[in-house]
N, C-alpha and C positions, 0 to 999 in steps of 0.2 A: 241814592234810587232813582233809579229811572221808570216812568210813567208803564213799564211791561216789568219791571219787579212790582209794582205797584198795584198794579192790576194782578199780578199772581195773589201776591196778599188779599186781596181783597177777596178777589174769587174763593180765597180760603176763606175765608172770616163769615161771608155771602156767598153761597155758592147757588143760592136757586138765583143769585143777581146776577149773574157772570156772565149771563149773555148781555147786561145793560149794562157794563163798561163800553163805554168807547170812551172813542179821541177826539175830537175835534179842534181843527185850526187849531193843533201844537197841545191842548186840552185834554185832559182829565172828564170822563164826564159819568154819574154815579147815578143810576136813577132808583132808588131805594122806594120802601112803601113808605105810609105818614107816618105808621107810628115804629119806625126805623130812623126817622129821622135824629134822635138826638144822638143815637147812639153808632150810627155811623158819624157824625159831626165828630163824639165823642176818640172815637176808632183815631180816623183820620189827622185828630189834632194830637193824639199820644201818636203819628207816626211821622209827627214833626209839619203838622200846614200850622203854621203859626199865625197865621192873621188870614181875619176875618174881611173880605177885600169889597161882598157887599153884601145885600141882600133882599130881595125882592120877590112879586108874585108877575104872574099874569092869566090873564082873562082867559083862559080855553073857549068857555059858551056851556060845557056842561059840568065839566069841575075847570080849577084855578092849578095851576100849577106855576110851585114855589120852587126858587131858586137862589140857592145859599152857592154862594163862589168861593173861595180858599188859598194861600196859598202858602205854598212852604218854600223858605230860602232859600234852606236847605239843599232842596233836590235843584230847583229854578222849576219850580212846576207847579198848576193852577190846576185845582179841579173844581167842577159845575156838581152839588149838590142838587139833584130834581124830585122832586113826588108830586101826587096829585092830590090835589086838598081837595075833598066835596063840598058841591057847591052850600046845601043843607047841613048847618050847624057846621060852621069851617071851622079848624083848628089845628094845629102844629104844636109840639113842645118850643118850649124858647131856649135859644142859645144862649139866654145870657149868663149863664154859670159858667160856659164852657170862653166866651165870648164876652166880656162888657161893652162892645161897639157898637152890637148888637142891637143893643137897646133902643134904641133913637127909630136905628134902621125897622125893627120890629114893630113901633107905636107906627111907622108910616104903613109900612105893610098896611095894618089895623085900621088909622084912619082911613087908607082909600078905598082896600078890595073888605072890608071887615073877616078879615080873617083871625081868631083869636091864639095868646099862644101859651097852652099851659105854662104856671110857674113864671111868671115873667113880673117883673116886681113892680110896675109901673102902668101897665097896659093903658090906656088911654088917651085920648086924640092926643096931635101935638102939629099939624097947621089950621086943620077947623074947627068952627067953635064949639065948646058943646055938644049944645042945642041943632050942630048942620045934622038933617034928614036924611041918609043913606049915603052911600061909598061911591063917589064919581069917577073911578075907574072901575067900574063894575059895567062891562054892556050889555045890563040890564036898568041901567042908574039912567032918571028920568026926571029932569027939568024945564021947567021953558022958554027959561032962557039961554039953554045950549043952544053952540048950532051942528048938527050931530056932520061928520065927517060921511063924503059921501063913500060906499061898499068899496070902490074901484078903485080906491087909490092905495 
């Protein structure tokens, strides 16, 4: 299955999201609603996307952008699932039931951004002490010891 066939399939499953499927740098990108992330990931796994390459988040100011990159060895293709997560009570479904490798990556996103993962088997800090205050990769994080990067970089 090439990216055009994958796009056609995904557009038949998620017709409202079809305009949101794009190809960037030779890889597919699918933007989904935050409550659809698990079902979209499950569908992609059933289509042959057998590897979870990485899972992360980006603080966009108003919302967080959650990204999950998947690889299909059979298709020699990669796809990135993206969704917006609200800043107030940020939460998405855990992908650990689909890919156990998501365990520590979700814990890192929780530790750095404060995004919780519904259904995660052991969601707790992984990089920072349990009593650490705040989430260091958020744009609104404050620490008097921190040296802020200039906005023009």
